[in-house]
MARVO-544503 format. One record per residue (C-alpha): residue number from 1; x, y, z. Coordinates in steps of 0.05 Angstrom, whole numbers, plus 32768, in hexadecimal, padded with zeros to 4 digits. Each point is the difference from the previous one (the first is absolute). Layout:
<rs>
{r NUM; {X; Y; Z}}
...
</rs>
This chain:
<rs>
{r 1; {7013; 8A4F; 7840}}
{r 2; {8044; 7FEE; 7FE5}}
{r 3; {8024; 802D; 7FCF}}
{r 4; {8039; 7FF0; 7FD1}}
{r 5; {8044; 8020; 8006}}
{r 6; {8021; 801B; 7FC1}}
{r 7; {8040; 8027; 7FF2}}
{r 8; {801D; 7FF1; 8045}}
{r 9; {803F; 8026; 8011}}
{r 10; {802C; 7FE3; 8036}}
{r 11; {800B; 802E; 803C}}
{r 12; {8043; 800D; 8021}}
{r 13; {800E; 7FBD; 8023}}
{r 14; {8015; 8021; 8041}}
{r 15; {7FBC; 8021; 8006}}
{r 16; {7FDC; 7FBE; 7FFE}}
{r 17; {7FDA; 7FE7; 803C}}
{r 18; {7FCA; 7FCD; 800D}}
{r 19; {7FBA; 801B; 7FF4}}
{r 20; {7FC7; 7FEA; 802E}}
{r 21; {7FB8; 7FEE; 7FF7}}
{r 22; {7FD3; 8021; 7FE8}}
{r 23; {8030; 8024; 7FD0}}
{r 24; {7FDE; 7FFE; 7FBB}}
{r 25; {803F; 7FE6; 7FDD}}
{r 26; {7FF4; 7FBD; 8023}}
{r 27; {7FC0; 7FF6; 7FD7}}
{r 28; {801E; 800F; 7FBC}}
{r 29; {800A; 7FCD; 7FC8}}
{r 30; {804B; 8009; 7FF4}}
{r 31; {801F; 800F; 7FBD}}
{r 32; {8032; 7FD1; 7FDF}}
{r 33; {8049; 8014; 8005}}
{r 34; {801D; 8014; 7FBC}}
{r 35; {803E; 8027; 8014}}
{r 36; {803A; 7FD6; 801A}}
{r 37; {8030; 803A; 800E}}
{r 38; {8030; 8002; 803C}}
{r 39; {7FCA; 8027; 8025}}
{r 40; {7FD6; 7FC0; 8003}}
{r 41; {8039; 7FDA; 8021}}
{r 42; {8009; 8038; 8032}}
{r 43; {7FB5; 8000; 800E}}
{r 44; {8001; 7FB5; 800D}}
{r 45; {803E; 8006; 802D}}
{r 46; {7FDC; 8034; 802B}}
{r 47; {7FC1; 7FD5; 8003}}
{r 48; {802A; 7FC6; 801A}}
{r 49; {801E; 802F; 8036}}
{r 50; {7FBA; 8016; 8015}}
{r 51; {7FE6; 7FB9; 8001}}
{r 52; {8039; 7FE7; 802C}}
{r 53; {7FFC; 803C; 802F}}
{r 54; {7FB4; 7FF8; 800A}}
{r 55; {800D; 7FC2; 8008}}
{r 56; {7FDA; 7FDA; 7FCC}}
{r 57; {8007; 7FC8; 7FCC}}
{r 58; {7FE3; 8025; 7FC4}}
{r 59; {7FF1; 8046; 7FE7}}
{r 60; {7FDB; 8016; 7FC1}}
{r 61; {800D; 8041; 7FDB}}
{r 62; {7FBB; 801E; 8011}}
{r 63; {8012; 7FF7; 8049}}
{r 64; {8035; 8036; 7FF6}}
{r 65; {7FD0; 802B; 7FD8}}
{r 66; {8015; 7FEB; 7FB9}}
{r 67; {7FCB; 7FDC; 7FD6}}
{r 68; {802D; 7FD3; 7FD6}}
{r 69; {8001; 7FB4; 7FFB}}
{r 70; {803D; 7FF1; 802B}}
{r 71; {8009; 7FDE; 8043}}
{r 72; {803B; 7FEB; 802B}}
{r 73; {8002; 7FC7; 8031}}
{r 74; {802D; 7FD7; 802D}}
{r 75; {7FE2; 7FC3; 8024}}
{r 76; {803E; 7FF3; 802B}}
{r 77; {801D; 8044; 8012}}
{r 78; {8043; 7FEB; 7FE4}}
{r 79; {801D; 8034; 7FCF}}
{r 80; {800D; 7FCC; 7FCA}}
{r 81; {7FB5; 7FF0; 7FFF}}
{r 82; {7FEB; 8047; 7FEC}}
{r 83; {7FD5; 7FFA; 7FC1}}
{r 84; {7FE1; 8032; 7FD0}}
{r 85; {7FC6; 7FEF; 7FD2}}
{r 86; {7FEC; 8030; 7FC9}}
{r 87; {7FBE; 7FF7; 7FDA}}
{r 88; {7FF2; 7FBE; 8024}}
{r 89; {7FCB; 7FCE; 7FEA}}
{r 90; {7FEB; 7FC6; 802C}}
{r 91; {7FE6; 7FBE; 7FE3}}
{r 92; {7FFB; 7FB5; 800A}}
{r 93; {7FE4; 8005; 8046}}
{r 94; {7FFD; 7FC0; 8029}}
{r 95; {7FE3; 7FF0; 8044}}
{r 96; {7FE7; 8031; 8033}}
{r 97; {8008; 8010; 8048}}
{r 98; {7FE9; 8036; 8031}}
{r 99; {8032; 8029; 8025}}
{r 100; {8005; 8042; 8025}}
{r 101; {801C; 803B; 7FD9}}
{r 102; {8014; 8045; 8013}}
{r 103; {8012; 803B; 7FD4}}
{r 104; {8032; 8038; 8007}}
{r 105; {7FCB; 8032; 7FE8}}
{r 106; {7FCF; 7FE6; 8035}}
{r 107; {802B; 7FFC; 803E}}
{r 108; {7FE5; 7FD4; 8039}}
{r 109; {7FC7; 7FE6; 7FD3}}
{r 110; {8000; 7FB5; 7FF6}}
{r 111; {7FD1; 7FDA; 7FD2}}
{r 112; {7FF8; 7FB6; 7FF2}}
{r 113; {800A; 7FF5; 7FB5}}
{r 114; {7FF8; 7FC1; 7FD7}}
{r 115; {8038; 7FFC; 7FCD}}
{r 116; {801B; 7FCD; 7FCE}}
{r 117; {8039; 7FD7; 801C}}
{r 118; {8026; 7FFA; 7FBE}}
{r 119; {8005; 802D; 7FC3}}
{r 120; {802B; 8018; 7FC7}}
{r 121; {8014; 8049; 7FF9}}
{r 122; {8015; 801E; 7FBE}}
{r 123; {8021; 8044; 8005}}
{r 124; {8037; 802D; 7FE6}}
{r 125; {8040; 8013; 8024}}
{r 126; {801C; 8046; 8008}}
{r 127; {8023; 7FFA; 7FBC}}
{r 128; {7FC0; 7FED; 7FDC}}
{r 129; {8010; 7FB6; 7FFA}}
{r 130; {7FC7; 7FCF; 8008}}
{r 131; {8004; 7FC7; 8032}}
{r 132; {7FD2; 7FCE; 8022}}
{r 133; {8002; 7FDE; 8044}}
{r 134; {7FD7; 7FCA; 8022}}
{r 135; {7FF5; 8007; 804A}}
{r 136; {7FDA; 7FE4; 803A}}
{r 137; {7FEE; 8013; 8046}}
{r 138; {8013; 8045; 801B}}
{r 139; {801E; 801B; 7FC0}}
{r 140; {7FC0; 7FF1; 7FD9}}
{r 141; {7FD6; 8021; 8037}}
{r 142; {802D; 803E; 7FF9}}
{r 143; {7FFA; 8000; 7FB4}}
{r 144; {7FB4; 7FFD; 8005}}
{r 145; {7FFD; 8037; 8035}}
{r 146; {802D; 802F; 7FDA}}
{r 147; {7FDE; 7FF2; 7FBD}}
{r 148; {7FBE; 8012; 8022}}
{r 149; {801F; 8044; 8010}}
{r 150; {8012; 800A; 7FB6}}
{r 151; {7FB6; 7FF4; 7FF0}}
{r 152; {7FE6; 8031; 8034}}
{r 153; {7FEB; 7FCB; 8032}}
{r 154; {800F; 7FFE; 804B}}
{r 155; {7FF9; 7FC8; 8033}}
{r 156; {7FC5; 8025; 801F}}
{r 157; {7FDA; 7FF8; 7FBE}}
{r 158; {7FF9; 7FB6; 8010}}
{r 159; {7FF2; 8002; 804B}}
{r 160; {7FD2; 7FCE; 8021}}
{r 161; {7FCC; 801B; 8030}}
{r 162; {802B; 7FEE; 803C}}
{r 163; {803C; 8024; 7FE1}}
{r 164; {7FD4; 803D; 7FF4}}
{r 165; {7FEB; 8001; 8048}}
{r 166; {8047; 7FF5; 801A}}
{r 167; {801E; 8037; 7FD4}}
{r 168; {7FC7; 8033; 8002}}
{r 169; {8021; 802E; 8033}}
{r 170; {8045; 7FFA; 7FE1}}
{r 171; {7FE6; 8013; 7FBA}}
{r 172; {7FD9; 803B; 801E}}
{r 173; {8040; 8019; 8021}}
{r 174; {8027; 7FF9; 7FBE}}
{r 175; {7FCA; 8029; 7FDC}}
{r 176; {8002; 8035; 8036}}
{r 177; {804D; 8003; 7FFF}}
{r 178; {7FFF; 8006; 7FB4}}
{r 179; {7FCB; 8038; 8002}}
{r 180; {8026; 8028; 8033}}
{r 181; {8042; 7FFA; 7FD9}}
{r 182; {7FE1; 8015; 7FBD}}
</rs>
């Protein structure tokens, strides 16, 4: 069952780390961001560091234990392509294609996901200014994956039977690792 986050306080950015399945924060419906203080920019900066170090192409706030509607991404790995999306909304989906996806919160798990090929994202930047972008291909796949996280959905929520069989042992190990650490 998904909960809703309210009154979220940002932790010290240096204490952030990627949380792993089955941490309950990964199933929470995230709260909209309303405070655009310098702490939010510091939080996003640290998320980008963690994403690059992992390495990955996207990271949503719940994946670092904070249930707010914010994600970072970078489809190329080039520093100038770092992007931050606050309170994102996806719309105007076009096309569709299946592709394999992984997730930093589900290391070594891979699932075939059908995603739109083209979409528009409306979001807010770290200063609270609204913007919109149209994308296609990998960036749109990233947007959809990270927005799923903000809605408490994981790639394993959409697994085919063959993906379930392939990933069964890996998911069991993640659950055991989580239980022994908590």
